[in-house]
C-alpha positions in Angstrom: -6.4 10.4 -17.3 -8.8 7.8 -15.8 -11.0 9.2 -13.1 -11.3 5.9 -11.4 -8.9 4.6 -8.8 -6.4 2.0 -9.9 -5.8 -0.8 -7.4 -2.6 -2.8 -8.0 -1.6 -5.6 -5.7 0.5 -8.7 -5.4 -0.1 -11.8 -3.4 2.0 -15.0 -3.0 0.1 -16.8 -0.2 -3.4 -15.4 -1.0 -3.7 -13.2 2.1 -3.1 -9.9 0.3 -5.6 -11.2 -2.3 -8.2 -11.7 0.5 -7.4 -8.3 2.0 -7.8 -6.7 -1.4 -11.2 -8.4 -1.8 -12.2 -7.0 1.6 -11.0 -3.6 0.6 -13.1 -3.6 -2.5 -16.1 -4.8 -0.5 -15.7 -2.2 2.2 -15.0 0.6 -0.3 -18.7 0.1 -1.4 -18.8 1.8 -4.7 -17.7 1.0 -8.2 -14.9 3.5 -8.8 -12.1 0.9 -8.3 -10.3 -0.9 -11.1 -8.3 -3.8 -9.8 -5.3 -5.6 -11.3 -2.7 -7.9 -10.0 0.7 -6.2 -10.4 2.1 -9.3 -12.0 -0.2 -8.6 -15.0 0.4 -4.9 -15.0 2.5 -2.6 -17.2 3.9 0.9 -16.6 1.1 2.1 -19.0 -1.5 0.5 -16.8 -0.4 2.5 -13.7 0.2 5.7 -15.6 -3.5 6.0 -16.7 -4.6 6.7 -13.1 -4.3 9.9 -11.0 -5.3 8.0 -7.9 -3.7 4.7 -7.0 -3.9 2.1 -4.3 -1.0 -0.4 -3.9 -1.2 -3.6 -1.9 1.6 -6.0 -1.0 3.2 -8.1 1.6 6.7 -8.0 2.9 8.7 -11.3 2.7 11.7 -12.6 4.6 14.2 -9.9 5.4 12.3 -7.0 4.0 11.8 -8.3 0.5 9.0 -7.1 -1.7 6.2 -9.6 -2.6 7.5 -11.6 -5.7 5.3 -9.8 -8.3 6.2 -6.4 -7.0 9.9 -7.5 -6.9 9.7 -8.5 -10.6 7.9 -5.2 -11.5 10.1 -2.9 -9.3 12.6 -1.9 -12.0 9.7 -0.7 -14.2 8.0 0.8 -11.3 11.0 3.0 -10.6 10.6 4.5 -14.2 7.1 5.9 -13.6 6.6 9.6 -13.3 4.3 10.0 -10.3 3.8 13.8 -10.7 0.1 14.7 -10.2 -0.6 11.2 -8.8 -1.9 10.5 -5.4 -1.0 7.1 -3.9 -2.1 5.1 -0.8 -0.4 1.8 0.2 -1.6 -1.1 2.3 0.9 -3.7 3.4 1.0 -6.9 5.3 3.8 -8.1 7.5 4.7 -10.2 10.6 5.7 -7.9 13.4 6.7 -10.9 15.7 8.6 -13.1 13.3 10.2 -10.3 11.3 10.1 -7.4 13.8 13.0 -5.7 12.2 11.5 -5.7 8.7 7.8 -5.1 9.5 5.9 -3.9 6.4 9.1 -2.7 4.7 7.3 -3.1 1.4 5.1 -0.1 2.1 8.2 2.1 2.6 10.0 0.7 -0.5 7.1 1.7 -2.7 6.3 5.0 -1.0 9.8 6.3 -1.3 9.8 5.7 -5.0 6.5 7.5 -5.4 7.8 10.5 -3.5 11.2 10.5 -5.3 9.3 10.5 -8.6 7.1 13.5 -7.7 4.0 11.7 -6.3 1.9 12.4 -3.2 1.5 9.6 -0.7 -1.6 9.7 1.5 -3.0 7.3 4.0 -0.3 7.5 6.6 -1.1 5.2 9.6 0.0 5.4 13.2 2.7 3.0 14.5 1.1 3.0 18.0 -0.2 -0.4 19.1 2.3 -2.4 17.0 5.2 -4.5 18.4 8.1 -4.2 16.0 11.7 -3.1 16.2 12.3 -1.4 12.8 10.6 -0.7 9.5 11.5 1.0 6.2 7.8 2.0 6.2 8.2 4.6 9.0 7.8 8.1 7.7 11.3 9.8 8.0 10.2 13.0 9.5 7.4 11.6 11.7 8.6 8.5 13.5 5.1 7.7 14.8 3.6 7.1 11.3 3.8 4.4 8.6 3.6 5.6 5.0 0.5 3.4 4.7 -1.8 0.9 6.4 0.2 -1.8 8.2 -1.6 -5.1 8.7 -0.4 -8.1 10.6 -2.9 -10.7 9.6 -0.7 -13.4 11.0 -0.7 -12.2 14.6 -3.6 -9.7 14.7 -6.2 -10.8 12.2 -9.0 -9.7 14.6 -7.9 -6.1 14.0 -7.7 -6.2 10.2 -11.3 -5.4 9.3 -11.5 -2.4 11.7 -8.1 -1.1 10.6 -9.1 -1.5 6.9 -12.5 0.3 7.3 -11.0 3.2 9.3 -8.2 3.6 6.7 -10.6 3.5 3.7 -12.6 6.3 5.2 -9.3 8.3 5.8 -8.0 7.8 2.3 -11.4 8.6 0.6 -11.2 12.0 2.3 -7.5 12.5 1.4 -8.1 11.5 -2.2 -10.9 14.0 -2.5 -8.8 16.8 -0.9 -5.7 16.1 -3.0 -7.5 15.8 -6.3 -10.0 18.7 -5.9 
């Protein structure tokens, strides 16, 4: 098993790509291995114990196109003994009833397949009506970092750096 952290992301418009570059920069060490999910295989994901997934939610709660194409294969992965954190982009104004649904779609598969999801993020301060990304038993948390770069780009860097510090601790705790 690879002791590095696998970062898999998909980006249609380039914003998730930019956020991923910021994440790598803010992470500030070299233990991340980054791959676009459109180029990934099941074997690529299976080699890591710690994983970061990045995506955007499109239209009425759809996965980003590369994640959509990979999703059938993604659902075959055994996530036992894997720790996963997810960051997702959405538009809480234009698509308030589907805000960052992609986070929840991936998180639920990871959990169903035996994995551990870390990096839960508070829903406080967001203006949306519904989301698949809300943790079932704790309505005040998302399964991962929710970013609305369309409407709140001024908050993105602070949210990202705070979340990185949080998941670094959680990765350490979960893999010790």
